[in-house]
C-alpha angles and dihedrals in degrees: 000000000000114000106241093208098072090044092052091049092049090047094052090047091052089051091049092050092050090050093049089052091053091050091049090050091050092051093053094044090053091047093049091052090051093048093051093054095039091049088059100041097041091037090232112153091191090065091053092049091049093053090051095046095046092054089078091061089053089054091050092050092051090053090048093050092049092049094045092046093051088049090053092048093050100039103038105024094215122206138204113341094011092050091050090050093056093046094045091049091056093047092048090049091052092054092046089054090053091050090052088050089056090049090052091050090050091049091051091053091045089056089055091048091053087063088065128066113272113274125200091228090074091077090058089080094062098087091049091049092049092052093045095047091047090051091051094046094051094042088057090046091052088054095045096042097037094236114158089175091061091044094053091046091062092071093075092045090053088058088054090052091049090053092048090048093052092045094051093045089052092049094046090050091052092050091048091054090051097047114043092181090064098053098112097042092048092046088057090051092050090054091048090053091050089051089054090051090053090050086059090053092053090047089057088051089055091050090050089051089053089055091050091051096048103033104022089234128130106218097168115139092006101103128218101297098043092043092051091047091050092051093047091052089052092053092247114163097186088217137057096344092052094043091050089066091060101038097259129287121011096221 
């Protein structure tokens, strides 16, 4: 008969390794987003190149997470909390890979912009970046810390990001109409702002994955009010009570 103790130890180690890969992936994706924007605003080509080069490591990590997760599912047949952790980790990794793709796209456009003289419109993207980066940072925190309250709070902040995105696109379009010589540079900026808005969408997906992990509830497409109501009906506290079911923080 197989001794269950070594299997349990190996299983927990496999879960820990998968978690660590997700956290490493999150760190690189955040960094790549920062590099892409800083490359443009500081006019530093090396930042743009770094964001583009590091995207490959994100791709490799996603493949590793998928392979390790499937191995866990086939070898250990996890249930309940452990099963949700494996599934949530794969879903978070997928969104992080897409965020890194957006960062690479932005870095590529920033490199093209650096071939042109500096334009003041470039700094218009800063408030959109700040909102997008903060959403991503707190979405990851909600996943790591097991905070459904934080996850739900991101819905309203995504609306703020959407408003900022629309305002900046409108302003950039006006400036492009007034200055025909800036059409190409401003078009690059418009696409960068759209990438930042998509980063916010993926951040919300990660927050929803955090809720699925902690509370075993699928809140996708519900919005803040309906999601909060669903969790309240289920007795979800989003804090200590919910974290107790999964053994505390995930990190």
